[in-house]
C-alpha positions, 0 to 999 in steps of 0.5 A: 748478874752471874749465878753463884758457883756450884762448889768452892774450895777457899784457902783450904788447909788440912792435916791428918787427924792427930792422936791425943798423945801424938804431936800435931802432924804437918799440913798436907793441904796448904791453901788450896783454891778451886771453883767449879760452876754447874756443869763443869768438869775439872781435872786435878793432876799431880805427883804421888804425895801432893795431896790429891786423895787428901783433898777428896777425903776432906771434901767429904769430911773424912775423920782421918783429916782435920781442916785447920783453915779455909772453907768449903762452899756448896750451892751457896752453903758453907759446909766446912763443918758439916759431917759426911752424911749431911754432905752426901744427902745434900748432893755430894758424891765421892767415888773412891780410889779403893772402894771398900768391901762390905760383906753381907750387904748386897749392891741392891740393898746398899743402893736402896738405903743410900737412895732413901737417905739421899732423896727420901725415896723408899723404893722396893727392891723390885722397883730399884732393880728395874731402875738399875737394869738400864745402867747395868746394861750401859756399863756392861754389867750382868743383871745378877750383879746387884745381888752380889755383896758390895765390892766383895770379889769384884775386879777393879773394873767392876768396882769402878763401874759399880760406883758410876752406877751409884752416881747415876742412881743417886743423882748428885749435884757434885761428884768427886772421882778419886782416881777412877782410872786406877787399875783399869785396862783401856777397855774398862776405862772406856766403859767407865768413861762412857758411863760418866758421859752418860750420867752427865748427859742425864744431869748436865748441871752436875759438876765433876772433879776428876783426880787422876795421874794420867791423860788417858781418862781426860782424853775420854772425858775432855774436862773444861779445866785442868789443874796441876797440884804440887805440895798441897796447892794448885800451882797451874791451871788451864785447859787440855793443853796442860794435860797434853804438855804433860804427855809431851814432856814425858815422851821427850824425856829419854829416861829409864826412871818410871814417871807419870807425865804429871811427875815430869811437868810438876818437876819442870814447874818447880824448876821454873820458880 
């Protein structure tokens, strides 16, 4: 008998949380389904406004969104009603598209508190500093990096490398990476992708969902499954051939309009309906 999936999103509907005096806003997620087995990497692509970042926020219980139907199952438990901190402690990790600055809190202090909450390990600052040194070296980060305030004055590449280091130290069972390639040049992208590969090598059973616009991150990470998201639901799934089709569609479109490859293929998919 096969093992149960690591992570299941079943018929998820969600909308922005309504103000008390405002009319209920319209749905953004409209019955989204996704199943991730242990060790699998899934990529989700789609045009702006299709609900990709809303999905990431809902998976970690952001108060900005309200789940109106469906469920989220993690390691066999229905976590749909679990708050953010409980989901994180259970082994869910979210890499943000735009990581927030936290003045006055150093990277090392943040990691110490997060690790204590996640695993009940109360390492000293010195012990944690030693634990992070290898990952800072792998990610091309200066040894003084952990003494800086969290994301304050960080470049786009530093913010994303810092999140990969957090993922490595916290050892989640399931990672949701929301547009990790956003704002990165090709060199920074390759460093970040190498870090993700090394985290997966250390934790081969970890599931990963990559949310992205472009094929370049997928070329570095070779996901097991690629999904196309349009209008709040997944409309097509397959392997890397889908991402390659997106790139081919873009190169064959001789147009002056600035479009991502997934904008093009999503339009093609909709035209076929």
